[in-house]
C-alpha positions in Angstrom: -40.7 -52.7 -8.3 -39.1 -55.6 -10.1 -40.2 -55.7 -13.7 -41.4 -59.0 -15.2 -38.8 -58.9 -18.0 -36.0 -58.8 -15.5 -37.4 -61.7 -13.5 -37.9 -63.8 -16.7 -34.4 -62.9 -17.9 -32.8 -64.2 -14.8 -34.9 -67.4 -15.1 -34.0 -67.9 -18.8 -30.3 -67.4 -18.1 -30.4 -70.1 -15.5 -32.1 -72.5 -18.0 -29.7 -71.5 -20.8 -26.7 -72.3 -18.7 -27.5 -76.0 -18.9 -28.6 -76.1 -22.6 -26.9 -78.9 -24.5 -27.3 -77.6 -28.0 -25.3 -74.8 -29.6 -26.9 -71.4 -30.4 -27.5 -72.4 -34.0 -30.7 -72.5 -36.1 -31.1 -74.6 -38.0 -29.1 -77.2 -36.1 -26.5 -79.0 -38.2 -26.9 -82.7 -39.1 -23.8 -83.6 -37.1 -21.8 -81.4 -34.7 -19.4 -81.5 -31.8 -18.7 -78.5 -29.7 -15.0 -78.7 -28.8 -14.4 -75.7 -26.5 -11.4 -75.0 -28.7 -12.5 -71.4 -29.5 -11.0 -69.1 -32.2 -10.3 -65.6 -30.9 -11.2 -62.9 -33.3 -8.5 -60.3 -33.9 -8.2 -57.2 -36.1 -5.9 -59.2 -38.3 -8.6 -61.7 -39.1 -8.7 -62.5 -42.8 -10.6 -64.8 -45.3 -9.1 -66.7 -48.2 -11.0 -68.6 -50.8 -9.5 -71.5 -52.8 -10.9 -73.9 -55.4 -13.3 -73.5 -58.4 -15.8 -71.2 -56.8 -18.4 -69.0 -58.4 -17.6 -65.3 -57.7 -20.7 -65.1 -55.6 -18.9 -66.8 -52.7 -16.4 -63.9 -52.6 -19.3 -61.4 -52.4 -21.0 -63.5 -49.6 -17.7 -63.7 -47.7 -17.4 -59.9 -48.0 -21.0 -59.6 -46.6 -20.1 -62.0 -43.8 -17.0 -60.0 -42.9 -19.1 -56.7 -42.8 -21.8 -58.3 -40.6 -19.1 -59.7 -38.3 -17.6 -56.2 -37.9 -21.0 -54.7 -37.2 -21.8 -57.4 -34.6 -18.5 -57.1 -32.8 -17.4 -53.5 -33.4 -14.0 -54.7 -34.4 -12.1 -52.4 -36.8 -10.9 -54.9 -39.3 -8.3 -53.8 -41.9 -10.8 -54.5 -44.7 -14.2 -56.2 -45.3 -13.4 -56.9 -49.0 -12.7 -60.5 -50.0 -11.5 -61.2 -53.5 -9.5 -63.8 -55.4 -6.3 -62.2 -54.2 -7.2 -62.2 -50.5 -4.8 -64.2 -48.3 -4.5 -65.2 -44.7 -1.3 -63.7 -43.2 -1.9 -64.7 -39.6 -5.1 -66.5 -38.5 -8.3 -66.6 -40.3 -10.9 -68.5 -42.3 -9.9 -70.7 -45.2 -12.8 -71.5 -47.6 -12.3 -74.4 -50.0 -14.9 -75.0 -52.8 -14.7 -78.0 -55.2 -16.9 -76.5 -58.0 -19.3 -73.8 -59.0 -22.8 -74.3 -57.7 -26.0 -74.1 -59.7 -29.1 -72.4 -58.2 -31.4 -75.3 -59.1 -33.3 -78.0 -57.3 -31.0 -80.6 -55.7 -27.6 -79.1 -56.2 -25.2 -79.8 -53.3 -25.5 -77.6 -50.3 -23.4 -79.6 -47.9 -20.4 -78.2 -46.0 -17.8 -79.1 -43.4 -16.8 -76.6 -40.8 -14.0 -76.8 -38.3 -13.2 -74.0 -35.8 -9.9 -74.4 -33.9 -7.7 -71.9 -32.1 -5.2 -71.7 -34.9 -7.7 -71.3 -37.7 -11.1 -72.0 -39.3 -11.6 -74.5 -42.2 -14.8 -74.4 -44.3 -15.0 -76.9 -47.1 -17.9 -77.3 -49.5 -18.6 -79.2 -52.7 -20.2 -76.0 -54.1 -20.0 -72.3 -53.3 -23.7 -72.6 -52.3 -22.7 -75.0 -49.6 -20.0 -72.6 -48.5 -22.5 -69.8 -48.2 -24.6 -72.0 -45.9 -21.5 -72.7 -43.8 -20.8 -68.9 -43.5 -24.2 -68.4 -42.0 -23.5 -71.1 -39.5 -20.1 -69.6 -38.6 -21.6 -66.2 -38.0 -24.1 -67.7 -35.6 -21.1 -69.2 -33.7 -19.9 -65.7 -32.8 -19.7 -65.2 -29.0 -18.0 -62.9 -26.5 -16.5 -62.8 -23.0 -14.5 -60.4 -20.9 -11.5 -60.9 -23.2 -13.4 -60.1 -26.4 -15.0 -61.9 -29.3 -14.5 -65.4 -30.6 -16.0 -68.2 -32.7 -17.0 -71.2 -30.6 -14.9 -74.3 -31.3 -16.7 -76.9 -33.3 -16.6 -79.6 -35.9 -19.7 -79.7 -38.1 -20.8 -82.0 -41.0 -23.9 -80.5 -42.4 -26.4 -81.0 -45.3 -30.1 -80.2 -45.8 -32.7 -82.9 -45.1 -34.9 -81.6 -47.9 -34.0 -80.0 -51.2 -37.0 -77.6 -51.3 -37.2 -75.2 -48.4 -39.4 -72.4 -49.5 -41.4 -69.3 -48.5 -44.3 -68.0 -50.6 -44.9 -64.2 -50.8 -48.2 -63.2 -52.4 -47.9 -59.8 -54.2 -51.5 -59.2 -55.3 -53.2 -58.6 -52.0 -50.8 -56.1 -50.3 -47.9 -55.3 -52.5 -44.4 -55.8 -51.1 -41.8 -53.4 -52.2 -38.2 -54.3 -53.2 -36.7 -53.5 -49.8 -39.2 -55.9 -48.2 -38.3 -58.7 -50.7 -34.6 -58.1 -50.2 -34.6 -58.2 -46.4 -36.8 -61.3 -46.6 -34.2 -63.0 -48.9 -31.5 -62.0 -46.4 -33.4 -63.6 -43.6 -34.2 -66.7 -45.6 -30.5 -67.1 -46.4 -29.7 -66.7 -42.7 -31.8 -69.8 -41.8 -30.8 -71.7 -45.0 -34.1 -71.5 -46.9 -33.6 -71.8 -50.6 -36.9 -71.1 -52.5 -38.8 -67.9 -52.9 -42.3 -68.6 -54.3 -43.2 -65.4 -56.0 -46.9 -65.2 -56.4 -47.7 -62.7 -59.1 -51.4 -62.6 -60.0 -54.8 -62.9 -58.3 -58.2 -61.3 -58.1 -56.8 -58.1 -56.5 -54.0 -57.4 -58.9 -51.3 -58.4 -61.5 -47.9 -57.4 -60.1 -45.2 -57.5 -62.8 -44.7 -55.6 -66.0 -45.9 -57.3 -69.2 -44.5 -56.0 -72.5 -46.7 -58.4 -74.5 -49.9 -57.5 -72.6 -49.2 -54.1 -71.1 -52.8 -53.6 -69.8 -52.0 -56.1 -67.1 -49.6 -53.8 -65.3 -51.1 -50.5 -66.6 -54.7 -51.3 -65.7 -54.7 -54.2 -63.3 -52.0 -53.3 -60.8 -53.0 -49.9 -59.3 -49.5 -48.8 -60.4 -47.9 -51.3 -58.0 -45.7 -53.8 -59.9 -42.2 -54.9 -60.6 -40.6 -53.9 -63.9 -38.5 -56.4 -65.8 -35.4 -54.6 -64.5 -36.7 -55.0 -61.0 -37.4 -58.7 -61.5 -33.8 -59.1 -62.7 -32.6 -57.2 -59.6 -34.6 -59.5 -57.3 -33.3 -62.6 -59.1 -29.7 -61.4 -58.9 -30.1 -60.7 -55.2 -31.7 -64.2 -54.6 -29.2 -66.1 -56.7 -26.3 -64.3 -54.9 -27.6 -66.0 -51.7 -28.2 -69.4 -53.4 -32.0 -68.9 -53.4 -34.2 -70.1 -56.3 -37.2 -67.9 -57.4 -40.4 -69.7 -58.6 -43.1 -67.6 -60.3 -46.8 -68.3 -60.0 -49.5 -67.2 -62.4 -52.7 -68.6 -60.8 -55.1 -69.9 -63.5 -57.9 -70.6 -64.4 -59.5 -69.3 -61.1 -58.2 -66.4 -59.0 -58.0 -64.5 -62.3 -60.1 -61.3 -61.9 -57.1 -59.1 -62.5 -56.3 -60.8 -65.8 -59.9 -60.7 -66.9 -60.3 -57.0 -65.8 -57.5 -56.1 -68.2 -58.6 -58.4 -71.0 -62.4 -59.1 -70.6 -62.7 -61.3 -73.7 -60.9 -64.1 -71.7 -63.7 -64.4 -69.2 -66.1 -67.3 -69.0 -69.0 -64.9 -68.2 -69.2 -61.4 -69.7 -70.0 -58.9 -67.0 -68.5 -55.6 -65.8 -65.2 -56.5 -64.0 -63.2 -54.6 -61.5 -60.3 -55.5 -59.2 -61.4 -57.1 -56.0 -61.1 -55.1 -52.9 -62.0 -57.9 -50.5 -60.4 -61.2 -49.7 -61.7 -64.7 -50.5 -62.7 -67.0 -53.3 -64.5 -65.5 -56.3 -66.2 -66.8 -59.4 -64.3 -65.0 -62.3 -62.5 -67.7 -64.3 -60.8 -67.9 -67.7 -62.7 -69.5 -70.5 -61.0 -72.9 -71.1 -62.9 -73.6 -74.4 -61.7 -70.6 -76.4 -58.5 -70.9 -78.4 -57.9 -67.2 -77.8 -57.4 -68.0 -74.2 -54.5 -70.3 -75.0 -53.1 -67.9 -77.5 -53.0 -65.3 -74.7 -51.5 -67.6 -72.2 -48.9 -68.9 -74.7 -47.6 -65.3 -75.1 -47.9 -64.4 -71.4 -46.4 -67.5 -69.9 -43.6 -67.5 -72.4 -42.8 -63.9 -71.4 -42.8 -64.7 -67.7 -40.9 -68.0 -68.2 -38.2 -66.0 -70.0 -37.8 -63.7 -67.0 -37.4 -66.5 -64.4 -34.6 -69.0 -65.1 -35.7 -71.7 -62.7 -36.9 -74.9 -64.3 -40.2 -74.9 -62.2 -43.2 -72.7 -62.9 -46.3 -72.6 -60.7 -49.7 -72.5 -62.5 -51.9 -72.4 -59.4 -55.1 -74.3 -60.2 -56.7 -73.9 -56.8 -60.1 -72.8 -55.6 -61.9 -72.6 -58.9 -65.6 -72.5 -57.9 -66.7 -73.6 -61.4 -69.8 -71.5 -61.1 -69.0 -69.3 -64.1 -68.4 -72.4 -66.2 -71.8 -73.7 -65.2 -73.4 -70.3 -66.1 -72.0 -70.4 -69.7 -74.1 -72.6 -72.0 -71.3 -72.8 -74.6 -68.9 -74.1 -72.0 -71.4 -76.7 -70.9 -71.9 -77.8 -74.5 -68.1 -78.1 -74.9 -67.9 -80.3 -71.8 -70.6 -82.6 -73.1 -69.1 -82.9 -76.5 -65.7 -83.8 -75.0 -67.0 -86.2 -72.3 -65.9 -83.8 -69.5 -68.4 -84.6 -66.8 -67.1 -82.5 -63.9 -65.5 -79.1 -63.3 -62.3 -80.8 -62.4 -62.3 -82.7 -65.6 -62.6 -79.5 -67.6 -59.9 -77.9 -65.4 -57.6 -80.8 -66.1 -58.2 -80.3 -69.8 -57.1 -76.6 -69.3 -54.1 -77.7 -67.2 -52.9 -80.0 -69.9 -53.0 -77.1 -72.4 -51.1 -74.8 -70.0 -48.5 -77.5 -69.3 -47.9 -77.8 -73.0 -47.0 -74.1 -73.1 -44.6 -74.5 -70.2 -43.0 -77.6 -71.6 -42.3 -75.7 -74.8 -40.5 -73.2 -72.7 -38.5 -75.9 -70.9 -40.5 -75.6 -67.7 -41.9 -78.1 -65.2 -45.4 -77.2 -63.9 -46.2 -77.0 -60.2 -49.8 -76.8 -59.0 -51.8 -76.7 -55.8 -53.3 -80.1 -54.9 -56.6 -79.5 -56.8 -54.7 -80.2 -60.0 -54.4 -83.8 -59.0 -57.2 -84.8 -56.7 -60.5 -86.2 -58.0 -63.9 -84.9 -57.2 -65.4 -87.8 -55.3 -67.6 -88.1 -52.2 -66.1 -88.5 -48.8 -67.3 -92.1 -48.3 -65.8 -93.3 -51.6 -62.5 -91.5 -50.8 -62.3 -93.1 -47.4 -63.0 -96.5 -48.9 -60.2 -96.1 -51.5 -57.9 -95.0 -48.7 -58.8 -98.0 -46.5 -58.3 -100.5 -49.4 -55.1 -98.8 -50.6 -56.6 -97.7 -53.9 -54.8 -94.4 -54.0 -55.0 -94.5 -57.8 -58.7 -93.9 -57.5 -58.2 -90.7 -55.6 -56.4 -88.9 -58.4 -56.8 -87.8 -62.0 -54.4 -90.3 -63.5 -54.0 -88.3 -66.7 -51.8 -85.7 -64.9 -48.2 -86.1 -66.1 -45.8 -87.6 -63.6 -43.4 -84.7 -63.8 -45.8 -82.3 -62.4 -45.1 -81.2 -58.8 -48.0 -81.2 -56.4 -48.2 -78.6 -53.6 -50.3 -80.0 -50.8 -52.2 -77.2 -48.9 -55.5 -78.7 -47.9 -54.5 -81.8 -46.0 -52.3 -84.9 -45.9 -54.6 -86.8 -48.4 -53.0 -85.0 -51.3 -49.5 -85.5 -50.0 -50.0 -89.3 -49.5 -51.9 -89.6 -52.8 -49.1 -87.8 -54.7 -46.3 -90.0 -53.3 -48.4 -93.3 -53.7 -48.9 -92.5 -57.3 -45.4 -91.5 -58.2 -45.7 -87.7 -58.0 -43.2 -85.3 -56.4 -44.8 -83.1 -53.9 -44.2 -80.1 -51.5 -46.0 -79.8 -48.1 -47.6 -76.5 -47.2 -50.4 -77.7 -44.9 -49.2 -76.9 -41.4 -46.9 -74.1 -42.6 -49.5 -71.4 -43.2 -47.7 -68.7 -41.3 -50.4 -66.1 -42.1 -52.8 -68.0 -39.8 -50.6 -66.8 -36.9 -50.3 -70.2 -35.2 -47.5 -70.9 -32.8 -44.0 -71.9 -34.0 -44.4 -75.2 -32.0 -47.3 -76.2 -34.3 -45.2 -75.6 -37.4 -42.1 -77.2 -35.9 -43.8 -80.5 -35.2 -45.4 -80.6 -38.6 -43.2 -82.8 -40.7 -43.4 -83.5 -44.5 -42.9 -87.2 -43.8 -46.3 -88.3 -42.5 -45.3 -90.8 -39.9 -43.0 -88.3 -38.3 -45.8 -85.7 -38.0 -46.7 -85.2 -34.4 -49.4 -82.5 -34.6 -51.3 -83.3 -37.8 -54.9 -82.2 -37.0 -57.9 -81.1 -39.0 -57.7 -77.4 -38.5 -58.9 -74.2 -40.2 -56.4 -74.6 -43.1 -57.2 -78.3 -43.7 -60.5 -78.2 -45.5 -59.8 -81.4 -47.4 -60.1 -83.8 -44.5 -62.3 -86.6 -46.0 -60.3 -89.2 -44.1 -57.8 -87.1 -42.2 -58.9 -88.5 -38.8 -58.0 -92.0 -40.1 -54.6 -90.8 -41.2 -54.1 -89.2 -37.8 -55.0 -92.5 -36.1 -52.5 -94.5 -38.1 -49.8 -91.9 -37.5 -50.4 -92.0 -33.7 -50.1 -95.8 -33.8 -46.7 -95.3 -35.5 -47.7 -96.7 -38.8 -45.4 -95.8 -41.7 -47.8 -94.8 -44.5 -45.2 -94.5 -47.2 -42.3 -96.6 -48.3 -38.8 -95.1 -48.2 -38.9 -94.8 -52.0 -42.3 -93.0 -51.8 -40.9 -90.7 -49.1 -38.1 -89.7 -51.5 -40.8 -88.1 -53.7 -41.5 -85.5 -51.0 -39.2 -82.6 -52.0 -39.7 -80.6 -48.8 -42.0 -77.8 -47.8 -43.1 -74.2 -48.2 -44.2 -71.7 -45.7 -46.9 -69.5 -47.1 -47.2 -65.7 -46.5 -50.6 -64.8 -47.9 -50.7 -61.0 -47.5 -54.4 -60.3 -47.1 -53.9 -58.9 -43.6 -50.3 -57.9 -43.9 -48.6 -54.7 -45.0 -45.0 -53.8 -45.5 -45.0 -52.7 -41.9 -46.3 -55.9 -40.4 -45.0 -58.4 -43.0 -41.9 -59.3 -41.0 -43.8 -59.8 -37.7 -45.9 -62.5 -39.4 -43.0 -64.3 -41.0 -40.2 -64.0 -38.4 -39.0 -65.5 -36.2 -41.6 -68.4 -36.5 -40.5 -69.3 -40.0 -37.0 -70.1 -38.6 -38.7 -73.1 -36.9 -40.0 -74.3 -40.3 -36.6 -73.7 -41.8 -35.1 -76.0 -39.1 -37.7 -78.7 -39.7 -36.8 -78.7 -43.4 -33.0 -78.7 -42.9 -32.2 -80.5 -39.7 -32.4 -84.2 -38.8 -35.9 -85.5 -38.1 -34.9 -86.3 -34.6 -34.4 -82.6 -33.7 -37.7 -82.0 -32.0 -37.1 -80.4 -28.6 -39.7 -77.5 -28.6 -38.3 -75.7 -25.6 -34.8 -75.6 -27.1 -36.2 -74.6 -30.4 -37.8 -71.6 -28.8 -34.6 -70.7 -26.9 -32.6 -70.7 -30.2 -35.4 -69.0 -32.2 -35.4 -66.1 -29.8 -31.7 -65.7 -30.4 -32.0 -65.9 -34.1 -34.8 -63.3 -33.9 -32.3 -60.7 -32.8 -29.9 -61.6 -35.6 -32.7 -61.3 -38.2 -33.4 -57.8 -36.9 -29.8 -57.0 -37.6 -30.5 -57.9 -41.3 -33.1 -55.2 -41.5 -36.2 -57.2 -40.4 -38.7 -55.1 -38.5 -40.6 -57.7 -36.5 -39.2 -56.4 -33.2 -38.9 -52.6 -33.6 -42.1 -51.8 -35.5 -44.4 -52.4 -32.5 -43.4 -49.3 -30.7 -43.3 -47.3 -33.9 -46.9 -48.2 -34.7 -47.9 -47.3 -31.1 -46.2 -44.0 -31.4 -48.2 -43.3 -34.6 -51.5 -44.1 -33.0 -50.8 -41.9 -30.0 -48.5 -39.2 -31.1 -46.4 -39.8 -28.0 -42.8 -40.6 -27.5 -43.3 -42.7 -24.4 -45.5 -45.8 -25.2 -44.1 -48.1 -22.6 -47.4 -48.6 -20.8 -49.1 -49.5 -24.1 -46.3 -51.8 -25.2 -46.4 -53.5 -21.8 -50.0 -54.5 -22.6 -49.5 -55.4 -26.2 -46.9 -58.0 -25.3 -49.7 -60.2 -23.8 -51.9 -60.0 -26.9 -51.9 -62.2 -30.0 -54.0 -62.0 -33.1 -56.8 -64.5 -33.4 -55.6 -67.6 -35.3 -56.8 -69.2 -38.5 -59.4 -67.4 -40.6 -61.3 -65.8 -37.8 -60.4 -62.4 -38.9 -62.1 -63.0 -42.3 -65.5 -63.9 -40.8 -66.9 -60.3 -40.8 -65.7 -59.7 -44.3 -65.1 -56.1 -43.4 -61.4 -55.9 -44.3 -60.3 -54.7 -47.8 -57.0 -53.8 -49.4 -57.8 -50.2 -48.4 -58.4 -50.9 -44.7 -56.0 -49.5 -42.1 -53.7 -52.3 -40.9 -52.3 -50.2 -38.1 -54.5 -51.2 -35.1 -53.9 -53.3 -32.0 -54.4 -56.6 -33.9 -51.7 -55.5 -36.4 -49.3 -54.4 -33.7 -49.7 -57.6 -31.7 -47.7 -60.6 -33.0 -48.3 -64.3 -32.9 -46.5 -66.6 -30.4 -45.5 -63.7 -28.1 -42.2 -64.2 -26.3 -43.6 -62.6 -23.1 -46.5 -65.0 -23.0 -44.2 -68.0 -23.4 -41.8 -66.6 -20.8 -44.6 -66.0 -18.3 -45.8 -69.6 -18.6 -42.3 -70.9 -17.9 -41.9 -68.4 -15.1 -45.1 -69.7 -13.4 -44.1 -73.3 -14.1 -40.9 -72.6 -12.1 -43.0 -71.4 -9.1 -45.0 -74.6 -9.2 -41.9 -76.5 -8.4 -40.7 -74.3 -5.6 -41.4 -75.0 -1.9 -40.7 -71.5 -0.6 -43.0 -68.5 -0.7 -40.6 -65.7 -1.6 -41.8 -65.9 -5.2 -45.2 -64.5 -4.1 -43.8 -61.0 -3.9 -42.5 -61.2 -7.4 -46.0 -62.2 -8.6 -47.4 -59.3 -6.7 -45.0 -56.9 -8.4 -46.2 -58.2 -11.8 -49.9 -57.7 -10.9 -49.1 -54.1 -9.6 -47.5 -53.5 -13.0 -50.6 -54.6 -14.8 -52.8 -52.3 -12.7 -50.5 -49.3 -13.2 -50.3 -50.0 -17.0 -54.1 -50.0 -17.2 -54.3 -46.6 -15.5 -52.0 -45.1 -18.1 -53.5 -46.8 -21.1 -57.0 -45.7 -20.1 -55.8 -42.1 -19.8 -54.2 -42.2 -23.2 -57.1 -44.0 -24.9 -59.7 -41.4 -23.7 -58.7 -39.1 -26.6 -57.5 -41.7 -29.1 -60.4 -43.9 -30.3 -58.1 -46.1 -32.3 -56.8 -47.5 -28.9 -60.3 -48.7 -27.8 -59.5 -52.4 -28.3 -56.2 -52.1 -26.4 -58.0 -50.3 -23.6 -60.4 -53.2 -23.2 -57.5 -55.7 -22.9 -55.7 -53.4 -20.5 -58.8 -53.3 -18.3 -59.0 -57.1 -18.4 -55.4 -57.3 -17.2 -56.2 -55.0 -14.4 -59.2 -57.0 -13.4 -57.2 -60.3 -13.4 -54.4 -58.7 -11.4 -56.9 -57.3 -8.8 -58.6 -60.6 -8.3 -55.3 -62.5 -8.2 -54.0 -60.2 -5.5 -57.1 -60.9 -3.5 -56.4 -64.6 -3.9 -52.9 -64.0 -2.6 -53.9 -61.9 0.3 -57.0 -63.6 1.7 -58.0 -66.9 3.3 -61.1 -69.0 3.9 -64.4 -67.9 2.4 -63.0 -64.6 1.2 -60.3 -66.5 -0.7 -62.8 -68.8 -2.4 -64.8 -65.8 -3.5 -61.6 -64.2 -4.9 -60.8 -67.5 -6.7 -64.3 -67.5 -8.2 -63.9 -63.9 -9.3 -60.6 -64.6 -10.9 -61.9 -67.5 -12.8 -64.7 -65.3 -14.1 -62.3 -62.6 -15.1 -60.1 -65.2 -16.9 -63.1 -66.5 -18.8 -64.2 -63.0 -19.9 -60.7 -61.9 -20.9 -60.3 -65.0 -23.1 -62.9 -63.6 -25.6 -61.4 -61.9 -28.7 -61.6 -58.1 -28.7 -60.6 -56.3 -31.9 -59.5 -59.6 -33.4 -57.0 -60.0 -30.6 -56.9 -62.4 -27.6 -55.3 -61.8 -24.2 -52.9 -64.8 -23.7 -52.2 -64.8 -20.0 -55.0 -67.2 -19.1 -53.1 -70.5 -19.2 -50.3 -69.2 -17.0 -52.8 -67.6 -14.6 -54.7 -70.9 -14.3 -51.5 -72.7 -13.5 -50.7 -70.1 -10.9 -54.1 -70.4 -9.4 -53.8 -74.2 -9.0 -50.5 -73.5 -7.1 -52.2 -71.0 -4.8 -55.3 -73.1 -3.9 
């Protein structure tokens, strides 16, 4: 029996043979593939010239080691130091000056690969590090051995801020997870780690000025100062900035649990077990609150050298402020008529603390946007009165992170604020890479901006969409320059150290390309082709997104052979958006080891099946029908084995339901293939019924073969 993966592999190879773009991700700004390849010999060496930071020597050494591991070549040495020289043929790296790991420093490079040598020239060593990642992706092989593909590349990032947020309070990510994430970020040229420290579920770094934060409010899960420095050194070595976030005044249960006198309402506090938005909020009217924050933020600011510091400011319900008569009296006495007005008073005090420490504040879009009704907001948008949509007292140096919709991004730029886009890059919502890929920080280039489950601030988003679809440029070029880039967000409510990588990678590589490559690079099919290649390279860096599936299945079954289970899981994807939160039955103590956690978003098998069926639609012969039958027989056989295993393993109940759906679909599809006339129509009706039933979520998972099967059914009718 021919296995589906073998059929799809042959099909993909045929498609790949005509691909026009190189196997690089992100694609360089300018490139030319010359076919003048450089053959890699054991004598290969690397030499560095110019005024480079020593980190480029360490990264060249790491490049050399990875090259050896990928090719199996026994090089004389991996070590690259200031005395390393090229005696035969090799890589010459020229660096003009030492780079600074800060916003906007030069990351450009020029790379030329020729048979007689490789030249990598960069203004800074950070640019050289980006070029080394490109060169490693150019590694290829043939019957004669390994080589770097001949090329000429001129490359630079499109956006200066290309980030990934990791939230530590929900499920704590250990140092090994952080380090392999940084390695993967560097591989796809991302340059900002947004390190989210505190929320309602925990405070995750050591505090020497307020030790109860880590002693009481962390469950013993936190990074010490030494570990913070270790993480920073690791990130800076790869040219990655680290931005801390202490989210205030809301999302502050952990802080209040450790220091209850800071609360707006006095009650018995404990760390939150569930996920969501909660009422506990710091009291913005007490001077003791600002004395506390002055000492705490000063301590955290001293740990993180980057100029930017995130203060959160999102999802403050304001209910605890309304419950406190003294806070209401304070608001009245100071002419603060809304919750947002009081929060802006608080933000101003916090920004003053950061300014004293030489920091620039970053905040979620609530720190800028006014509380006004939808009709008024739409009117101001239609009349171009963007100044009426914001709190104008917010200092212009504050950076706005837009997460609720494009209104905040447009309003920020129209009013002179720098901004970062995260709406559309919420990778924890397990949406397909194509959605993220076509979401662009520059509004008029944004192809898929839609009001969705993460855009709950859509007062006139449909009007924005309409203008974008008409090709209207909503910002001037000068206003567009205020958009610094974007940030993927990995909120870890439903993610553990075992599943973290499968929720970040490889989809975030598509976001990395959107933020680095030219805006005209938009071929989704080619993006997926290259993303699947980079996925394997990310695994070589230690990422577990590919290998953990079978490990998790073995744990649930206690069996060595889980092929039948794995063959079903490959067709399943977690439900998208916030559907998993609806029952509110998950906590930080829940087992995240079940089918929904083993399944991954945007499954390669699902995508390949769809392409596989599309190819049949174009064919005039009928030989393909036997290949389809083989696939259906495989689904039936897998179900038999899954049901047998699941009988004594209740944790597999969800997977067993999906396996039975696959069997039912396969059985009906075979009847469609094998019958005619009235019997065939009955089989078609039955198959449609099965497809409708199988599309319903089971165990927070959905079977994703429906679209391909409907396409196949149209071909068979």
